[in-house]
C-alpha positions in Angstrom: 146.8 108.8 -235.5 145.0 105.6 -236.6 145.9 103.7 -233.4 144.3 106.2 -231.2 141.1 104.5 -231.0 142.8 101.2 -229.9 144.8 103.1 -227.3 141.5 104.7 -225.8 139.8 101.5 -225.6 142.8 100.0 -224.0 142.9 102.7 -221.6 139.4 102.4 -220.6 139.6 98.7 -220.2 143.1 99.2 -217.9 141.3 101.7 -215.6 138.2 99.8 -215.3 140.1 96.5 -214.7 142.6 98.3 -212.0 139.3 100.0 -210.6 137.9 96.7 -209.8 140.9 95.2 -208.4 141.6 98.1 -206.1 137.8 97.9 -205.1 138.4 94.3 -204.0 141.7 95.0 -202.4 140.7 98.3 -200.8 142.7 97.2 -197.3 145.7 97.1 -199.4 148.5 99.4 -198.7 150.2 99.2 -202.1 149.7 101.3 -205.1 150.3 100.5 -208.5 152.0 102.7 -211.2 151.8 102.1 -214.9 154.3 103.6 -217.1 153.1 103.8 -220.9 156.1 105.0 -222.9 155.9 106.2 -226.3 159.5 107.6 -226.3 160.7 105.4 -229.4 163.9 104.8 -227.2 165.4 101.1 -226.9 165.9 99.1 -224.0 163.7 100.8 -221.4 164.6 100.5 -217.6 162.3 101.9 -215.2 163.1 102.7 -211.4 160.6 103.8 -209.0 162.2 105.2 -206.1 160.5 105.5 -202.7 161.8 106.1 -199.2 165.2 104.3 -199.0 164.0 101.7 -201.7 163.7 101.2 -205.3 161.8 98.9 -207.4 163.3 98.4 -211.0 161.6 97.1 -214.1 163.2 96.1 -217.2 163.7 93.4 -219.9 160.9 90.6 -220.1 159.0 92.8 -217.4 158.0 95.3 -220.0 155.1 94.6 -222.6 155.5 95.8 -226.2 152.3 94.6 -227.6 149.7 96.4 -225.3 146.7 98.0 -226.4 147.4 101.0 -224.1 151.0 101.5 -225.6 150.5 100.2 -229.2 153.7 102.1 -230.5 155.6 101.8 -227.1 156.4 100.0 -224.2 154.1 99.6 -220.9 155.3 98.4 -217.6 153.1 97.8 -214.6 154.8 98.2 -211.3 153.0 97.6 -207.7 154.8 99.6 -205.2 154.6 99.0 -201.3 153.3 102.4 -199.6 156.0 103.7 -197.2 153.7 106.5 -195.7 154.8 109.8 -194.1 153.1 111.4 -191.1 150.4 112.6 -193.2 149.2 109.1 -194.9 150.9 109.5 -198.1 153.8 108.0 -200.0 156.5 110.1 -202.0 158.0 108.4 -205.2 159.8 109.3 -208.1 160.5 107.7 -211.4 163.6 107.3 -213.7 163.6 106.1 -217.1 167.0 104.9 -218.8 167.6 103.6 -222.3 170.3 102.3 -224.6 169.9 104.9 -227.2 168.4 108.0 -225.1 169.2 110.1 -222.3 167.8 109.3 -219.0 164.9 111.2 -217.7 163.5 111.8 -214.0 160.1 112.8 -212.9 159.5 115.2 -210.1 158.6 113.8 -206.8 154.9 112.8 -206.7 152.7 112.2 -203.5 150.3 109.3 -203.4 147.8 107.4 -200.8 147.5 103.9 -200.7 145.3 101.8 -202.9 145.8 104.1 -206.1 146.6 103.4 -209.4 148.8 106.1 -211.3 149.5 106.1 -215.0 152.7 107.9 -216.1 153.0 108.7 -219.9 156.3 109.1 -221.2 156.9 111.3 -224.5 159.2 113.8 -225.8 161.8 113.0 -223.3 159.3 114.0 -220.3 157.8 112.2 -217.8 154.1 113.2 -217.6 151.7 112.0 -214.8 148.4 112.0 -216.2 145.6 109.9 -214.6 145.1 108.7 -211.2 142.2 106.4 -210.0 141.3 104.3 -207.1 
């Protein structure tokens, strides 16, 4: 766990920066998903599925030298909110790899302007942190 302090500092700085950005853009109807992948699998491809749309991140759009994910991959995805009648958006994440099985998250609900952290470890997508 020699990288734990670096990971925690990076996570704190990221949450603070995203909080500031969300505060300045409080009228924005998008939300941001940060995927931190410690699976150790090669060539990740992340797909966020929302109502009748998908957003895909792969290749050069993924960072491998992030303080938040010192031993893995990190992707940041801004997703347009397609709100239902209750004012929330529903999304699902799928991660696929060159050398591992694809995994899919459960459906998640989010309100506009939120920043969400999704952690991938041990072949599971764990929804951990929300901030506004």
